[in-house]
DRENPA-3360 file (N, C-alpha, C; in nm, 2 decimals, always signed):
BEGIN
1 = XXXXXXXX = +0.08/-0.12/+0.00/+0.00/+0.00/+0.00/+0.09/+0.12/+0.00 ~ +0.03/+0.24/-0.03/+0.10/+0.36/-0.04/+0.12/+0.42/+0.10 ~ +0.21/+0.52/+0.11/+0.24/+0.57/+0.24/+0.13/+0.66/+0.29 ~ +0.03/+0.70/+0.21/-0.08/+0.79/+0.25/-0.18/+0.71/+0.33 ~ -0.25/+0.77/+0.42/-0.35/+0.71/+0.51/-0.48/+0.68/+0.43 ~ -0.54/+0.57/+0.44/-0.68/+0.56/+0.40/-0.77/+0.64/+0.50 ~ -0.88/+0.68/+0.45/-0.97/+0.76/+0.54/-1.04/+0.67/+0.64 ~ -1.03/+0.71/+0.77/-1.10/+0.64/+0.87/-1.24/+0.71/+0.89;
9 = XXXXXXXX = -1.35/+0.64/+0.85/-1.48/+0.71/+0.85/-1.53/+0.75/+0.99 ~ -1.46/+0.70/+1.09/-1.50/+0.73/+1.23/-1.45/+0.87/+1.27 ~ -1.35/+0.92/+1.20/-1.29/+1.05/+1.23/-1.36/+1.16/+1.15 ~ -1.48/+1.21/+1.19/-1.56/+1.30/+1.12/-1.51/+1.44/+1.15 ~ -1.48/+1.52/+1.05/-1.43/+1.66/+1.07/-1.54/+1.76/+1.10 ~ -1.62/+1.73/+1.20/-1.73/+1.82/+1.23/-1.73/+1.85/+1.38 ~ -1.64/+1.80/+1.46/-1.63/+1.82/+1.60/-1.49/+1.84/+1.64 ~ -1.44/+1.97/+1.64/-1.30/+2.00/+1.66/-1.26/+1.96/+1.80;
17 = XXXXXXXX = -1.34/+1.97/+1.90/-1.30/+1.94/+2.04/-1.28/+1.79/+2.05 ~ -1.37/+1.71/+1.98/-1.35/+1.57/+1.99/-1.22/+1.52/+1.92 ~ -1.19/+1.59/+1.81/-1.07/+1.55/+1.73/-0.94/+1.59/+1.82 ~ -0.95/+1.70/+1.89/-0.84/+1.74/+1.98/-0.82/+1.63/+2.09 ~ -0.93/+1.59/+2.15/-0.92/+1.48/+2.25/-0.87/+1.35/+2.19 ~ -0.91/+1.32/+2.07/-0.86/+1.20/+2.01/-0.71/+1.20/+1.99 ~ -0.66/+1.32/+1.94/-0.51/+1.33/+1.93/-0.44/+1.32/+2.06 ~ -0.49/+1.38/+2.16/-0.43/+1.37/+2.29/-0.43/+1.23/+2.35;
25 = XXXXXXXX = -0.54/+1.16/+2.33/-0.55/+1.02/+2.37/-0.45/+0.93/+2.30 ~ -0.44/+0.96/+2.17/-0.34/+0.88/+2.08/-0.20/+0.90/+2.13 ~ -0.17/+1.03/+2.17/-0.03/+1.06/+2.22/-0.01/+0.99/+2.35 ~ -0.11/+1.00/+2.44/-0.09/+0.93/+2.57/-0.07/+0.78/+2.56 ~ -0.15/+0.72/+2.47/-0.14/+0.57/+2.45/+0.00/+0.54/+2.39 ~ +0.04/+0.61/+2.29/+0.17/+0.59/+2.23/+0.28/+0.60/+2.33 ~ +0.28/+0.71/+2.41/+0.39/+0.73/+2.50/+0.39/+0.62/+2.61 ~ +0.28/+0.56/+2.63/+0.27/+0.45/+2.73/+0.31/+0.31/+2.67;
33 = XXXXXXXX = +0.35/+0.32/+2.54/+0.40/+0.20/+2.47/+0.30/+0.11/+2.41 ~ +0.17/+0.16/+2.39/+0.07/+0.09/+2.33/+0.10/+0.06/+2.18 ~ +0.12/-0.06/+2.14/+0.16/-0.10/+2.00/+0.06/-0.05/+1.90 ~ -0.07/-0.07/+1.93/-0.17/-0.03/+1.84/-0.17/+0.12/+1.81 ~ -0.14/+0.20/+1.91/-0.13/+0.34/+1.89/+0.00/+0.38/+1.82 ~ +0.11/+0.31/+1.86/+0.24/+0.34/+1.79/+0.24/+0.32/+1.64 ~ +0.17/+0.21/+1.60/+0.18/+0.17/+1.46/+0.10/+0.27/+1.37 ~ +0.01/+0.35/+1.43/-0.06/+0.45/+1.36/+0.03/+0.56/+1.31;
41 = XXXXXXXX = +0.15/+0.58/+1.38/+0.24/+0.68/+1.34/+0.33/+0.64/+1.23 ~ +0.34/+0.51/+1.20/+0.43/+0.46/+1.10/+0.41/+0.51/+0.96 ~ +0.29/+0.51/+0.91/+0.27/+0.56/+0.77/+0.32/+0.70/+0.75 ~ +0.32/+0.78/+0.86/+0.35/+0.93/+0.85/+0.50/+0.95/+0.88 ~ +0.55/+0.89/+0.99/+0.68/+0.92/+1.04/+0.78/+0.80/+1.04 ~ +0.73/+0.68/+1.00/+0.82/+0.57/+1.00/+0.83/+0.52/+1.15 ~ +0.93/+0.45/+1.18/+0.95/+0.40/+1.32/+0.98/+0.52/+1.41 ~ +0.91/+0.51/+1.52/+0.92/+0.63/+1.62/+0.95/+0.57/+1.76;
49 = XXXXXXXX = +1.01/+0.66/+1.84/+1.04/+0.63/+1.98/+0.92/+0.69/+2.06 ~ +0.86/+0.61/+2.15/+0.74/+0.66/+2.22/+0.77/+0.78/+2.31 ~ +0.89/+0.79/+2.37/+0.92/+0.90/+2.46/+0.95/+1.03/+2.39 ~ +0.97/+1.02/+2.25/+1.00/+1.15/+2.18/+0.88/+1.21/+2.10 ~ +0.77/+1.14/+2.12/+0.65/+1.19/+2.04/+0.60/+1.32/+2.10 ~ +0.54/+1.40/+2.00/+0.49/+1.53/+2.04/+0.34/+1.54/+2.00 ~ +0.26/+1.63/+2.06/+0.12/+1.64/+2.03/+0.10/+1.68/+1.88 ~ +0.19/+1.76/+1.82/+0.18/+1.80/+1.68/+0.19/+1.67/+1.59;
57 = XXXXXXXX = +0.27/+1.57/+1.63/+0.27/+1.45/+1.55/+0.15/+1.37/+1.56 ~ +0.09/+1.36/+1.68/-0.04/+1.29/+1.69/-0.15/+1.36/+1.62 ~ -0.15/+1.49/+1.62/-0.25/+1.57/+1.54/-0.24/+1.54/+1.39 ~ -0.11/+1.53/+1.34/-0.09/+1.51/+1.20/-0.15/+1.37/+1.16 ~ -0.12/+1.27/+1.25/-0.17/+1.13/+1.23/-0.32/+1.13/+1.22 ~ -0.39/+1.20/+1.31/-0.53/+1.21/+1.31/-0.58/+1.28/+1.19 ~ -0.52/+1.39/+1.15/-0.56/+1.46/+1.03/-0.55/+1.37/+0.90 ~ -0.44/+1.29/+0.89/-0.42/+1.21/+0.78/-0.53/+1.10/+0.78;
65 = XXXXXXXX = -0.56/+1.04/+0.89/-0.66/+0.94/+0.90/-0.80/+0.99/+0.87 ~ -0.82/+1.12/+0.89/-0.95/+1.18/+0.86/-0.95/+1.23/+0.71 ~ -0.84/+1.21/+0.64/-0.84/+1.24/+0.50/-0.79/+1.38/+0.46 ~ -0.71/+1.44/+0.56/-0.66/+1.57/+0.53/-0.50/+1.57/+0.53 ~ -0.44/+1.67/+0.46/-0.30/+1.67/+0.45/-0.23/+1.72/+0.57 ~ -0.30/+1.79/+0.66/-0.23/+1.85/+0.77/-0.34/+1.88/+0.88 ~ -0.29/+1.90/+1.00/-0.38/+1.94/+1.11/-0.45/+2.07/+1.09 ~ -0.38/+2.18/+1.04/-0.44/+2.31/+1.01/-0.56/+2.29/+0.91;
73 = XXXXXXXX = -0.54/+2.20/+0.81/-0.65/+2.18/+0.71/-0.77/+2.12/+0.78 ~ -0.74/+2.02/+0.86/-0.85/+1.96/+0.93/-0.92/+2.06/+1.03 ~ -0.84/+2.14/+1.10/-0.89/+2.24/+1.19/-0.98/+2.34/+1.12 ~ -0.94/+2.38/+1.00/-1.02/+2.48/+0.92/-1.15/+2.42/+0.88 ~ -1.15/+2.29/+0.83/-1.27/+2.23/+0.79/-1.36/+2.21/+0.90 ~ -1.31/+2.16/+1.02/-1.40/+2.14/+1.13/-1.46/+2.27/+1.18 ~ -1.38/+2.38/+1.18/-1.43/+2.51/+1.22/-1.54/+2.56/+1.13 ~ -1.52/+2.54/+1.00/-1.62/+2.59/+0.90/-1.75/+2.51/+0.92;
81 = XXXXXXXX = -1.74/+2.38/+0.94/-1.86/+2.30/+0.95/-1.94/+2.34/+1.08 ~ -1.87/+2.36/+1.19/-1.93/+2.40/+1.31/-2.00/+2.54/+1.29 ~ -1.93/+2.63/+1.23/-1.99/+2.76/+1.21/-2.11/+2.75/+1.11 ~ -2.10/+2.67/+1.01/-2.22/+2.65/+0.92/-2.34/+2.59/+0.99 ~ -2.31/+2.49/+1.07/-2.41/+2.42/+1.15/-2.48/+2.52/+1.24 ~ -2.40/+2.61/+1.30/-2.46/+2.70/+1.40/-2.55/+2.80/+1.33 ~ -2.51/+2.85/+1.20/-2.59/+2.94/+1.13/-2.72/+2.88/+1.09 ~ -2.72/+2.75/+1.05/-2.85/+2.68/+1.02/-2.94/+2.67/+1.14;
89 = XXXXXXXX = -2.88/+2.64/+1.25/-2.96/+2.62/+1.38/-3.02/+2.75/+1.42 ~ -2.95/+2.86/+1.39/-3.00/+3.00/+1.43/-3.09/+3.06/+1.32 ~ -3.09/+2.99/+1.21/-3.17/+3.04/+1.10/-3.11/+3.15/+1.03 ~ -2.98/+3.17/+1.03/-2.91/+3.28/+0.96/-2.85/+3.25/+0.83 ~ -2.86/+3.12/+0.79/-2.81/+3.08/+0.66/-2.90/+3.13/+0.55 ~ -2.84/+3.17/+0.44/-2.92/+3.23/+0.33/-3.01/+3.12/+0.27 ~ -3.14/+3.14/+0.27/-3.23/+3.04/+0.22/-3.25/+3.06/+0.07 ~ -3.30/+2.95/+0.00/-3.33/+2.96/-0.14/-3.46/+3.05/-0.15;
97 = XXXXXXXX = -3.46/+3.13/-0.26/-3.58/+3.21/-0.29/-3.69/+3.12/-0.35 ~ -3.81/+3.16/-0.34/-3.92/+3.07/-0.40/-3.89/+3.04/-0.55 ~ -3.89/+2.91/-0.58/-3.87/+2.87/-0.72/-3.72/+2.86/-0.76 ~ -3.63/+2.90/-0.67/-3.49/+2.89/-0.70/-3.44/+2.75/-0.68 ~ -3.37/+2.71/-0.78/-3.31/+2.57/-0.78/-3.17/+2.57/-0.72 ~ -3.14/+2.45/-0.67/-3.00/+2.43/-0.62/-2.91/+2.44/-0.73 ~ -2.80/+2.51/-0.72/-2.70/+2.52/-0.82/-2.61/+2.39/-0.83 ~ -2.65/+2.30/-0.93/-2.58/+2.18/-0.94/-2.44/+2.19/-0.99;
105 = XXXXXXXX = -2.40/+2.31/-1.05/-2.27/+2.34/-1.10/-2.17/+2.34/-0.98 ~ -2.22/+2.36/-0.86/-2.13/+2.36/-0.74/-2.11/+2.22/-0.68 ~ -2.18/+2.12/-0.73/-2.17/+1.99/-0.67/-2.04/+1.93/-0.71 ~ -2.00/+1.83/-0.63/-1.87/+1.76/-0.65/-1.87/+1.67/-0.78 ~ -1.98/+1.63/-0.82/-1.99/+1.54/-0.93/-1.91/+1.41/-0.91 ~ -1.93/+1.35/-0.80/-1.86/+1.23/-0.77/-1.91/+1.12/-0.86 ~ -1.83/+1.02/-0.89/-1.87/+0.92/-0.99/-1.83/+0.78/-0.95 ~ -1.75/+0.76/-0.85/-1.71/+0.62/-0.81/-1.68/+0.61/-0.66;
113 = XXXXXXXX = -1.70/+0.49/-0.61/-1.67/+0.46/-0.47/-1.53/+0.41/-0.47 ~ -1.45/+0.47/-0.38/-1.31/+0.43/-0.37/-1.29/+0.32/-0.27 ~ -1.35/+0.33/-0.15/-1.34/+0.23/-0.05/-1.45/+0.23/+0.04 ~ -1.48/+0.12/+0.11/-1.59/+0.10/+0.20/-1.53/+0.06/+0.33 ~ -1.57/+0.12/+0.44/-1.51/+0.09/+0.57/-1.61/+0.01/+0.66 ~ -1.55/-0.10/+0.72/-1.62/-0.18/+0.81/-1.53/-0.19/+0.94 ~ -1.59/-0.25/+1.04/-1.51/-0.27/+1.16/-1.52/-0.42/+1.20 ~ -1.42/-0.46/+1.28/-1.41/-0.60/+1.32/-1.33/-0.60/+1.46;
121 = XXXXXXXX = -1.34/-0.71/+1.53/-1.26/-0.72/+1.65/-1.14/-0.81/+1.64 ~ -1.12/-0.87/+1.52/-1.01/-0.96/+1.50/-0.97/-0.95/+1.35 ~ -0.86/-0.89/+1.32/-0.81/-0.87/+1.18/-0.78/-1.00/+1.11 ~ -0.72/-1.09/+1.19/-0.68/-1.22/+1.13/-0.81/-1.30/+1.09 ~ -0.91/-1.30/+1.17/-1.03/-1.36/+1.14/-1.10/-1.30/+1.02 ~ -1.09/-1.16/+1.01/-1.14/-1.09/+0.90/-1.08/-1.14/+0.77 ~ -0.95/-1.15/+0.77/-0.87/-1.20/+0.65/-0.92/-1.34/+0.62 ~ -0.93/-1.43/+0.72/-0.98/-1.57/+0.69/-1.11/-1.57/+0.62;
129 = XXXXXXXX = -1.20/-1.48/+0.66/-1.34/-1.48/+0.61/-1.34/-1.42/+0.47 ~ -1.29/-1.29/+0.46/-1.30/-1.22/+0.33/-1.21/-1.28/+0.22 ~ -1.10/-1.33/+0.26/-1.01/-1.40/+0.16/-1.04/-1.55/+0.14 ~ -1.05/-1.62/+0.26/-1.06/-1.76/+0.25/-1.20/-1.81/+0.22 ~ -1.31/-1.73/+0.26/-1.44/-1.77/+0.23/-1.50/-1.70/+0.11 ~ -1.49/-1.56/+0.11/-1.55/-1.49/+0.00/-1.46/-1.48/-0.12 ~ -1.33/-1.51/-0.11/-1.24/-1.51/-0.22/-1.18/-1.37/-0.26 ~ -1.19/-1.27/-0.18/-1.13/-1.14/-0.21/-0.98/-1.15/-0.19;
137 = XXXXXXXX = -0.91/-1.05/-0.24/-0.76/-1.05/-0.22/-0.72/-0.95/-0.12 ~ -0.62/-0.99/-0.03/-0.57/-0.89/+0.06/-0.48/-0.79/-0.02 ~ -0.52/-0.66/-0.01/-0.44/-0.57/-0.09/-0.36/-0.47/-0.01 ~ -0.36/-0.49/+0.12/-0.27/-0.41/+0.20/-0.31/-0.42/+0.35 ~ -0.23/-0.37/+0.44/-0.26/-0.37/+0.58/-0.17/-0.28/+0.66 ~ -0.23/-0.23/+0.77/-0.15/-0.16/+0.87/-0.16/-0.25/+0.99 ~ -0.05/-0.32/+1.03/-0.05/-0.42/+1.13/-0.12/-0.37/+1.26 ~ -0.22/-0.45/+1.30/-0.29/-0.42/+1.43/-0.40/-0.31/+1.41;
145 = XXXXXXXX = -0.41/-0.24/+1.30/-0.50/-0.13/+1.28/-0.61/-0.16/+1.18 ~ -0.57/-0.20/+1.06/-0.66/-0.22/+0.95/-0.61/-0.32/+0.84 ~ -0.70/-0.38/+0.77/-0.66/-0.46/+0.65/-0.75/-0.41/+0.53 ~ -0.70/-0.43/+0.41/-0.77/-0.39/+0.29/-0.79/-0.52/+0.20 ~ -0.92/-0.53/+0.16/-0.96/-0.64/+0.07/-1.01/-0.59/-0.06 ~ -0.94/-0.63/-0.17/-0.97/-0.58/-0.30/-1.10/-0.65/-0.36 ~ -1.19/-0.57/-0.41/-1.31/-0.62/-0.47/-1.34/-0.55/-0.60 ~ -1.28/-0.60/-0.70/-1.31/-0.54/-0.84/-1.29/-0.39/-0.84;
153 = XXXXXXXX = -1.18/-0.34/-0.79/-1.15/-0.20/-0.80/-1.19/-0.12/-0.68 ~ -1.26/-0.18/-0.59/-1.30/-0.11/-0.46/-1.25/-0.18/-0.35 ~ -1.18/-0.11/-0.26/-1.13/-0.17/-0.14/-1.23/-0.18/-0.02 ~ -1.25/-0.29/+0.04/-1.32/-0.30/+0.17/-1.21/-0.28/+0.28 ~ -1.22/-0.18/+0.35/-1.12/-0.15/+0.46/-1.18/-0.20/+0.59 ~ -1.11/-0.29/+0.65/-1.16/-0.34/+0.78/-1.08/-0.28/+0.89 ~ -1.14/-0.20/+0.98/-1.07/-0.14/+1.09/-1.09/-0.22/+1.21 ~ -0.98/-0.24/+1.29/-0.99/-0.31/+1.42/-1.05/-0.22/+1.52;
161 = XXXXXXXX = -1.15/-0.27/+1.60/-1.21/-0.19/+1.70/-1.26/-0.29/+1.81 ~ -1.27/-0.23/+1.93/-1.32/-0.31/+2.04/-1.47/-0.34/+2.02 ~ -1.54/-0.25/+1.95/-1.69/-0.26/+1.93/-1.71/-0.25/+1.78 ~ -1.79/-0.34/+1.73/-1.83/-0.34/+1.58/-1.94/-0.24/+1.56 ~ -1.91/-0.14/+1.48/-2.01/-0.03/+1.45/-2.12/-0.08/+1.35 ~ -2.24/-0.03/+1.36/-2.34/-0.06/+1.27/-2.30/-0.03/+1.12 ~ -2.34/-0.11/+1.03/-2.29/-0.09/+0.89/-2.40/-0.09/+0.79 ~ -2.38/-0.02/+0.68/-2.47/-0.03/+0.57/-2.44/-0.17/+0.50;
169 = XXXXXXXX = -2.54/-0.21/+0.42/-2.52/-0.34/+0.35/-2.43/-0.33/+0.23 ~ -2.33/-0.42/+0.22/-2.25/-0.43/+0.10/-2.31/-0.54/+0.02 ~ -2.35/-0.51/-0.11/-2.40/-0.61/-0.20/-2.29/-0.66/-0.29 ~ -2.26/-0.79/-0.30/-2.17/-0.84/-0.39/-2.24/-0.88/-0.52 ~ -2.20/-0.84/-0.63/-2.26/-0.87/-0.76/-2.24/-1.02/-0.80 ~ -2.35/-1.09/-0.83/-2.34/-1.22/-0.88/-2.38/-1.22/-1.03 ~ -2.31/-1.29/-1.11/-2.34/-1.29/-1.26/-2.48/-1.34/-1.28 ~ -2.55/-1.29/-1.39/-2.69/-1.31/-1.41/-2.72/-1.45/-1.46;
177 = XXXXXXXX = -2.67/-1.56/-1.40/-2.70/-1.69/-1.44/-2.81/-1.75/-1.35 ~ -2.92/-1.80/-1.41/-3.02/-1.85/-1.33/-2.97/-1.96/-1.23 ~ -3.01/-1.94/-1.10/-2.97/-2.04/-1.00/-2.84/-2.02/-0.94 ~ -2.75/-1.93/-1.00/-2.62/-1.92/-0.95/-2.62/-1.86/-0.81 ~ -2.70/-1.76/-0.78/-2.70/-1.70/-0.65/-2.74/-1.80/-0.54 ~ -2.83/-1.89/-0.57/-2.87/-1.99/-0.48/-2.75/-2.09/-0.45 ~ -2.68/-2.12/-0.56/-2.57/-2.22/-0.54/-2.46/-2.15/-0.46 ~ -2.43/-2.02/-0.48/-2.33/-1.95/-0.41/-2.37/-1.94/-0.26;
185 = XXXXXXXX = -2.49/-1.92/-0.23/-2.54/-1.91/-0.10/-2.52/-2.05/-0.03 ~ -2.55/-2.15/-0.11/-2.53/-2.29/-0.05/-2.39/-2.31/-0.02 ~ -2.29/-2.26/-0.10/-2.15/-2.27/-0.07/-2.12/-2.20/+0.07 ~ -2.18/-2.09/+0.09/-2.15/-2.01/+0.21/-2.21/-2.09/+0.33 ~ -2.32/-2.15/+0.31/-2.38/-2.23/+0.42/-2.29/-2.35/+0.45 ~ -2.23/-2.41/+0.35/-2.15/-2.53/+0.37/-2.02/-2.49/+0.45 ~ -1.98/-2.37/+0.44/-1.86/-2.32/+0.51/-1.90/-2.27/+0.65 ~ -2.02/-2.28/+0.69/-2.06/-2.24/+0.83/-2.09/-2.09/+0.84;
193 = XXXXXXXX = -2.11/-2.02/+0.73/-2.15/-1.88/+0.73/-2.29/-1.86/+0.78 ~ -2.31/-1.76/+0.86/-2.45/-1.73/+0.91/-2.53/-1.67/+0.80 ~ -2.63/-1.74/+0.75/-2.72/-1.69/+0.65/-2.84/-1.62/+0.71 ~ -2.86/-1.50/+0.68/-2.97/-1.42/+0.73/-3.10/-1.44/+0.65 ~ -3.08/-1.45/+0.52/-3.20/-1.47/+0.43/-3.16/-1.55/+0.31 ~ -3.24/-1.65/+0.27/-3.22/-1.72/+0.15/-3.24/-1.64/+0.03 ~ -3.19/-1.68/-0.09/-3.21/-1.61/-0.21/-3.36/-1.60/-0.25 ~ -3.40/-1.48/-0.28/-3.54/-1.45/-0.32/-3.55/-1.33/-0.41;
201 = XXXXXXXX = -3.65/-1.32/-0.49/-3.67/-1.21/-0.58/-3.75/-1.10/-0.50 ~ -3.69/-0.97/-0.52/-3.76/-0.86/-0.45/-3.83/-0.77/-0.55 ~ -3.79/-0.78/-0.68/-3.85/-0.69/-0.78/-3.81/-0.73/-0.92 ~ -3.88/-0.67/-1.02/-3.84/-0.68/-1.16/-3.80/-0.54/-1.20 ~ -3.67/-0.53/-1.24/-3.62/-0.40/-1.27/-3.66/-0.35/-1.41 ~ -3.61/-0.22/-1.44/-3.65/-0.16/-1.57/-3.59/-0.23/-1.69 ~ -3.49/-0.32/-1.67/-3.43/-0.39/-1.78/-3.50/-0.53/-1.80 ~ -3.61/-0.55/-1.73/-3.68/-0.68/-1.75/-3.61/-0.79/-1.68;
209 = XXXXXXXX = -3.54/-0.76/-1.57/-3.47/-0.87/-1.50/-3.53/-0.88/-1.36 ~ -3.53/-1.01/-1.31/-3.57/-1.04/-1.17/-3.45/-1.01/-1.08 ~ -3.47/-0.92/-0.98/-3.37/-0.89/-0.89/-3.37/-0.99/-0.77 ~ -3.26/-1.07/-0.77/-3.25/-1.17/-0.66/-3.15/-1.12/-0.56 ~ -3.18/-1.14/-0.43/-3.09/-1.10/-0.32/-3.09/-1.21/-0.22 ~ -2.98/-1.21/-0.15/-2.97/-1.30/-0.03/-2.88/-1.23/+0.07 ~ -2.89/-1.26/+0.20/-2.82/-1.19/+0.30/-2.75/-1.29/+0.39 ~ -2.63/-1.25/+0.44/-2.55/-1.33/+0.53/-2.46/-1.23/+0.62;
217 = XXXXXXXX = -2.40/-1.29/+0.72/-2.32/-1.20/+0.81/-2.17/-1.25/+0.81 ~ -2.08/-1.16/+0.83/-1.94/-1.20/+0.85/-1.93/-1.24/+1.00 ~ -1.81/-1.29/+1.04/-1.80/-1.33/+1.18/-1.82/-1.23/+1.29 ~ -1.83/-1.10/+1.25/-1.84/-0.99/+1.35/-1.98/-0.93/+1.35 ~ -2.07/-0.99/+1.26/-2.21/-0.95/+1.26/-2.24/-0.84/+1.15 ~ -2.14/-0.80/+1.07/-2.16/-0.71/+0.96/-2.26/-0.78/+0.86 ~ -2.36/-0.71/+0.82/-2.46/-0.77/+0.72/-2.41/-0.75/+0.58 ~ -2.40/-0.85/+0.50/-2.36/-0.85/+0.37/-2.47/-0.91/+0.28;
225 = XXXXXXXX = -2.46/-0.88/+0.15/-2.56/-0.93/+0.06/-2.50/-0.98/-0.07 ~ -2.58/-1.07/-0.14/-2.55/-1.11/-0.28/-2.67/-1.06/-0.36 ~ -2.64/-1.01/-0.48/-2.74/-0.95/-0.57/-2.72/-1.00/-0.71 ~ -2.82/-1.05/-0.78/-2.81/-1.09/-0.91/-2.93/-1.05/-0.99 ~ -2.91/-0.98/-1.11/-3.02/-0.94/-1.19/-3.03/-1.04/-1.30 ~ -3.13/-1.13/-1.29/-3.14/-1.25/-1.38/-3.26/-1.22/-1.48 ~ -3.23/-1.23/-1.61/-3.33/-1.20/-1.71/-3.45/-1.29/-1.68 ~ -3.57/-1.22/-1.68/-3.69/-1.29/-1.65/-3.73/-1.39/-1.76;
233 = X = -3.79/-1.50/-1.73/-3.83/-1.60/-1.82/-3.94/-1.55/-1.91;
% end
């Protein structure tokens, strides 16, 4: 993997005080020799000595993990978001005039998903399931912190945490072969995977295909799905 940090979705740049506390806690843990905390400094600073770490270094690590190049950049974004939220709460934000449309020219025009974040309590068990059972490829890792699983151009990033956070459903595409989604679900069952719902049709889409879905869970309770658009008979 590259030296740049993947974005940690848990570090939201909308609460500056919480981010400050997070950086201070990271520094305390690292100075106390916590390996999980120390390894988070590695992508930014390489090998570090716990007794020589400074708060500015911990702040930079937090900024990178939140998707920003520096702590000042994260600071400015969090400050702007808080000020904007305050204006809306006070009703001082400029409203749209009657009949005025939102200016779509100012939108980001995003077109692709880069990575999807999930949490787990055991990274080795996550690798066994996502590589050994689902057949994804391990595309990178930060030891003790996160692992990356490649899925046709999109990385599933598994963050280690003491508590598994609620997740949106990731649907894995199954080729549109009649009966294939049921056979694949049967394979998961044979491997002891917890199946939440057998394969079934939920709709007929605009292309004249029956939309088949099935649901299962990874070893940490994250809900996953299979989806197959099968041409209707």
